[in-house]
FIKOLMI-63737 format. One record per residue (C-alpha): residue number from 0; residue in one letter; x, y, z. Coordinates in nm, 3 decimals. Example, Ala and Ser with C-alpha at 12.3 -4.5 7.8 and 13.67 -1.06 7.14 Angstrom:
<pts>
+-----+------+---------+---------+---------+
:  nr : rest :       x :       y :       z :
+-----+------+---------+---------+---------+
:   0 :    a :   1.230 :  -0.450 :   0.780 :
:   1 :    s :   1.367 :  -0.106 :   0.714 :
+-----+------+---------+---------+---------+
</pts>
This chain:
<pts>
+-----+------+---------+---------+---------+
:  nr : rest :       x :       y :       z :
+-----+------+---------+---------+---------+
:   0 :    m :   0.020 :  -0.007 :   0.015 :
:   1 :    n :   0.125 :   0.377 :  -0.126 :
:   2 :    l :   0.073 :   0.600 :   0.197 :
:   3 :    t :   0.174 :   0.995 :   0.149 :
:   4 :    t :   0.200 :   1.241 :   0.448 :
:   5 :    r :   0.217 :   1.487 :   0.212 :
:   6 :    s :  -0.070 :   1.792 :   0.204 :
:   7 :    q :  -0.276 :   1.797 :  -0.084 :
:   8 :    f :  -0.603 :   1.750 :  -0.239 :
:   9 :    f :  -0.572 :   1.421 :  -0.469 :
:  10 :    d :  -0.317 :   1.553 :  -0.736 :
:  11 :    i :  -0.338 :   1.932 :  -0.663 :
:  12 :    n :  -0.050 :   1.936 :  -0.385 :
:  13 :    s :   0.018 :   2.346 :  -0.373 :
:  14 :    d :  -0.121 :   2.647 :  -0.358 :
:  15 :    e :   0.049 :   2.745 :  -0.699 :
:  16 :    a :  -0.095 :   2.434 :  -0.866 :
:  17 :    f :  -0.453 :   2.547 :  -0.695 :
:  18 :    f :  -0.390 :   2.821 :  -0.868 :
:  19 :    l :  -0.303 :   2.719 :  -1.217 :
:  20 :    s :  -0.591 :   2.545 :  -1.227 :
:  21 :    l :  -0.772 :   2.777 :  -1.174 :
:  22 :    q :  -0.641 :   2.987 :  -1.451 :
:  23 :    r :  -0.677 :   2.723 :  -1.671 :
:  24 :    a :  -1.067 :   2.724 :  -1.504 :
:  25 :    a :  -1.112 :   3.127 :  -1.635 :
:  26 :    s :  -0.973 :   3.142 :  -1.947 :
:  27 :    k :  -1.207 :   2.751 :  -2.049 :
:  28 :    l :  -1.503 :   2.952 :  -1.930 :
:  29 :    q :  -1.395 :   3.293 :  -2.090 :
:  30 :    v :  -1.455 :   3.174 :  -2.435 :
:  31 :    q :  -1.696 :   2.871 :  -2.402 :
:  32 :    k :  -2.059 :   2.983 :  -2.561 :
:  33 :    v :  -2.240 :   2.817 :  -2.235 :
:  34 :    k :  -2.157 :   2.853 :  -1.880 :
:  35 :    e :  -2.195 :   2.541 :  -1.680 :
:  36 :    t :  -2.275 :   2.591 :  -1.312 :
:  37 :    a :  -2.076 :   2.313 :  -1.199 :
:  38 :    d :  -1.762 :   2.521 :  -1.333 :
:  39 :    v :  -1.842 :   2.868 :  -1.242 :
:  40 :    l :  -1.878 :   2.709 :  -0.861 :
:  41 :    y :  -1.512 :   2.564 :  -0.885 :
:  42 :    l :  -1.402 :   2.878 :  -0.962 :
:  43 :    l :  -1.584 :   3.106 :  -0.773 :
:  44 :    m :  -1.497 :   2.874 :  -0.425 :
:  45 :    g :  -1.122 :   2.753 :  -0.581 :
:  46 :    v :  -1.046 :   3.178 :  -0.611 :
:  47 :    n :  -1.222 :   3.229 :  -0.289 :
:  48 :    h :  -1.050 :   2.975 :  -0.083 :
:  49 :    l :  -0.693 :   2.968 :  -0.263 :
:  50 :    r :  -0.559 :   3.250 :   0.036 :
:  51 :    d :  -0.655 :   2.979 :   0.280 :
:  52 :    w :  -0.420 :   2.764 :   0.069 :
:  53 :    i :  -0.124 :   3.005 :   0.064 :
:  54 :    a :  -0.140 :   3.065 :   0.486 :
:  55 :    p :  -0.343 :   2.775 :   0.673 :
:  56 :    g :  -0.470 :   2.795 :   0.984 :
:  57 :    f :  -0.457 :   3.189 :   0.999 :
:  58 :    n :  -0.745 :   3.308 :   1.107 :
:  59 :    a :  -0.766 :   3.712 :   1.052 :
:  60 :    k :  -1.026 :   3.754 :   1.315 :
:  61 :    t :  -0.849 :   3.676 :   1.630 :
:  62 :    q :  -0.451 :   3.707 :   1.465 :
:  63 :    s :  -0.251 :   3.937 :   1.367 :
:  64 :    p :  -0.021 :   3.858 :   1.016 :
:  65 :    i :   0.335 :   3.808 :   1.075 :
:  66 :    t :   0.428 :   3.538 :   0.788 :
:  67 :    p :   0.403 :   3.719 :   0.431 :
:  68 :    e :   0.140 :   3.419 :   0.332 :
:  69 :    q :  -0.054 :   3.547 :   0.628 :
:  70 :    h :  -0.014 :   3.946 :   0.556 :
:  71 :    f :  -0.101 :   3.833 :   0.143 :
:  72 :    y :  -0.422 :   3.639 :   0.344 :
:  73 :    v :  -0.534 :   4.014 :   0.516 :
:  74 :    a :  -0.409 :   4.188 :   0.148 :
:  75 :    i :  -0.640 :   4.039 :  -0.094 :
:  76 :    y :  -0.918 :   4.099 :   0.122 :
:  77 :    r :  -0.899 :   4.494 :   0.116 :
:  78 :    l :  -0.918 :   4.383 :  -0.273 :
:  79 :    p :  -1.308 :   4.502 :  -0.392 :
:  80 :    e :  -1.290 :   4.253 :  -0.627 :
:  81 :    f :  -1.190 :   3.967 :  -0.425 :
:  82 :    k :  -1.485 :   4.078 :  -0.166 :
:  83 :    i :  -1.768 :   4.040 :  -0.456 :
:  84 :    v :  -1.637 :   3.671 :  -0.474 :
:  85 :    n :  -1.568 :   3.636 :  -0.098 :
:  86 :    a :  -1.949 :   3.726 :  -0.053 :
:  87 :    l :  -2.088 :   3.540 :  -0.418 :
:  88 :    c :  -1.840 :   3.264 :  -0.217 :
:  89 :    n :  -2.047 :   3.295 :   0.113 :
:  90 :    n :  -2.386 :   3.323 :  -0.101 :
:  91 :    s :  -2.356 :   2.971 :  -0.253 :
:  92 :    k :  -2.276 :   2.823 :   0.075 :
:  93 :    h :  -2.568 :   2.984 :   0.275 :
:  94 :    m :  -2.832 :   3.137 :   0.065 :
:  95 :    g :  -2.800 :   3.509 :   0.263 :
:  96 :    q :  -2.973 :   3.783 :   0.122 :
:  97 :    l :  -2.624 :   3.965 :  -0.115 :
:  98 :    r :  -2.608 :   4.358 :  -0.131 :
:  99 :    y :  -2.519 :   4.260 :  -0.484 :
: 100 :    r :  -2.768 :   4.257 :  -0.809 :
: 101 :    l :  -2.663 :   3.934 :  -0.956 :
: 102 :    e :  -2.813 :   3.837 :  -1.322 :
: 103 :    a :  -2.742 :   3.622 :  -1.549 :
: 104 :    t :  -2.762 :   3.573 :  -1.950 :
: 105 :    y :  -2.949 :   3.322 :  -2.175 :
: 106 :    g :  -2.942 :   3.299 :  -2.564 :
: 107 :    a :  -2.726 :   2.976 :  -2.658 :
: 108 :    m :  -2.892 :   2.816 :  -2.965 :
: 109 :    i :  -2.909 :   2.421 :  -2.858 :
: 110 :    d :  -2.601 :   2.327 :  -3.039 :
: 111 :    d :  -2.397 :   2.472 :  -2.825 :
: 112 :    y :  -2.570 :   2.312 :  -2.504 :
: 113 :    p :  -2.341 :   2.092 :  -2.306 :
: 114 :    e :  -2.481 :   1.764 :  -2.204 :
: 115 :    i :  -2.847 :   1.749 :  -2.157 :
: 116 :    d :  -2.854 :   1.678 :  -1.795 :
: 117 :    s :  -2.672 :   2.025 :  -1.716 :
: 118 :    v :  -2.941 :   2.251 :  -1.820 :
: 119 :    f :  -3.171 :   2.310 :  -1.531 :
: 120 :    d :  -3.395 :   2.551 :  -1.732 :
: 121 :    f :  -3.512 :   2.476 :  -2.034 :
: 122 :    d :  -3.725 :   2.758 :  -2.152 :
: 123 :    n :  -3.464 :   2.961 :  -2.196 :
: 124 :    g :  -3.157 :   2.732 :  -2.218 :
: 125 :    p :  -2.801 :   2.712 :  -2.017 :
: 126 :    p :  -2.698 :   3.064 :  -1.893 :
: 127 :    t :  -2.419 :   3.229 :  -2.169 :
: 128 :    g :  -2.340 :   3.477 :  -1.916 :
: 129 :    y :  -2.354 :   3.597 :  -1.548 :
: 130 :    s :  -2.289 :   3.964 :  -1.386 :
: 131 :    v :  -2.252 :   4.115 :  -1.086 :
: 132 :    d :  -2.393 :   4.500 :  -1.062 :
: 133 :    g :  -2.403 :   4.538 :  -1.429 :
: 134 :    r :  -2.029 :   4.422 :  -1.422 :
: 135 :    d :  -1.879 :   4.060 :  -1.630 :
: 136 :    l :  -1.808 :   3.829 :  -1.372 :
: 137 :    f :  -1.523 :   3.691 :  -1.517 :
: 138 :    d :  -1.362 :   3.956 :  -1.531 :
: 139 :    i :  -1.413 :   4.087 :  -1.184 :
: 140 :    v :  -1.243 :   3.707 :  -1.123 :
: 141 :    a :  -0.963 :   3.804 :  -1.400 :
: 142 :    v :  -0.870 :   4.092 :  -1.138 :
: 143 :    v :  -0.911 :   3.877 :  -0.826 :
: 144 :    l :  -0.637 :   3.628 :  -1.055 :
: 145 :    f :  -0.398 :   3.908 :  -1.163 :
: 146 :    y :  -0.341 :   3.990 :  -0.785 :
: 147 :    y :  -0.291 :   3.660 :  -0.724 :
: 148 :    h :  -0.043 :   3.670 :  -0.972 :
: 149 :    s :   0.131 :   3.972 :  -0.956 :
: 150 :    e :   0.139 :   3.993 :  -0.562 :
: 151 :    w :   0.165 :   3.625 :  -0.476 :
: 152 :    y :   0.311 :   3.430 :  -0.740 :
: 153 :    k :   0.504 :   3.651 :  -0.934 :
: 154 :    k :   0.702 :   3.780 :  -0.584 :
: 155 :    s :   0.724 :   3.445 :  -0.435 :
+-----+------+---------+---------+---------+
</pts>
């Protein structure tokens, strides 16, 4: 039996590998005509929780940042786009009220539909886009991913 003790999540064995996975997911969603809900949820939850991979166990509510990882954890939360992603992620968990206006757009041709079981609304078809207060969701995510890249991965 092969046992491992290194920290990983299946084949994602570092925060940087997780970051690269999120970048690929964002790139794919950006160019796909239809946006599958499962892919959007993976992206939002991943972008929100990547900072937890960078600074595991850190709690900004009860601890002062000491390490560079912890300082980054606090800094990214100041980014307005991160706060949007964080609110969306938390809302997907708890289904509470949001202070943002969320919209989904539709209009895909039936030939563009993904597998039929992933379409929740046959009157509208699958979503072709999402916006938050009129801003494209994937533009918001791109800002956060760029911040991760420029302020953490490029510097480390």
